[in-house]
C-alpha positions in Angstrom: 0.0 0.0 0.0 1.3 3.4 -1.0 2.6 5.4 2.0 1.1 8.5 0.3 -2.5 7.2 0.8 -4.8 9.4 2.8 -5.9 8.5 6.3 -9.0 6.4 6.5 -12.1 7.3 8.4 -10.4 5.7 11.4 -7.7 8.4 11.2 -5.0 5.8 10.6 -2.3 6.2 8.0 -0.1 3.7 6.2 2.8 5.1 8.4 0.8 4.1 11.5 0.7 0.5 10.3 4.4 0.6 9.5 5.1 1.5 13.1 3.3 -1.5 14.4 5.6 -4.3 15.8 5.4 -7.6 14.0 3.1 -9.0 16.8 0.7 -6.2 16.2 0.6 -6.9 12.4 0.1 -10.6 13.1 -2.8 -9.8 15.5 -4.4 -7.5 12.8 -4.0 -10.3 10.2 -5.5 -12.8 12.5 -8.5 -10.6 13.2 -9.1 -9.9 9.5 -8.7 -13.6 8.7 -11.3 -14.5 11.4 -13.7 -11.8 10.1 -13.4 -13.2 6.5 -13.8 -16.8 7.7 -16.9 -16.0 9.7 -18.2 -13.5 7.1 -18.8 -11.2 10.1 -17.2 -7.8 9.9 -17.3 -5.2 12.7 -19.3 -2.1 11.9 -16.1 0.0 12.3 -14.6 -1.8 9.3 -17.7 -1.4 7.2 -18.1 2.4 7.7 -17.6 4.5 4.6 -17.6 8.3 4.4 -18.6 9.8 1.1 -17.0 12.9 -0.3 -17.7 14.9 -3.5 -14.6 16.4 -5.1 -14.9 19.0 -7.8 -13.3 18.1 -11.1 -11.8 20.7 -13.4 -14.2 22.2 -15.9 -13.8 20.4 -19.2 -15.4 21.6 -22.4 -17.5 24.1 -20.3 -19.0 21.3 -18.3 -18.6 21.1 -14.5 -18.4 17.6 -13.0 -17.9 16.1 -9.6 -16.1 13.0 -8.5 -17.6 10.9 -5.7 -15.2 9.0 -3.5 -15.7 6.8 -0.5 -13.2 6.9 2.4 -12.8 3.5 4.1 -11.0 2.6 7.3 -7.3 1.8 6.6 -7.7 -1.8 7.8 -10.4 -2.4 5.2 -8.3 -0.8 2.5 -5.3 -2.9 3.5 -7.4 -6.1 3.5 -8.9 -5.4 0.1 -5.5 -4.7 -1.3 -4.1 -8.0 0.2 -7.1 -9.9 -1.2 -6.6 -8.3 -4.7 -9.9 -6.5 -4.9 -8.6 -2.9 -5.1 -6.8 -1.6 -8.1 
């Protein structure tokens, strides 16, 4: 995951994950594996905050870009599972 990624709705950044000791990363991986195995995800990992970003005017037309901000753990898990491009 790029270290330039924005913080998630949980206010964690990729740098925060890099500071975790190995045991902390293993505990996070264990939790995410258990969530996937049980198909039971905590609400905190399922929360998305929407934002509308203005795009530059092109050919006289204004347009907006809608994005969803996820918790960092959800982004990380999606990246590890190959579902985020």
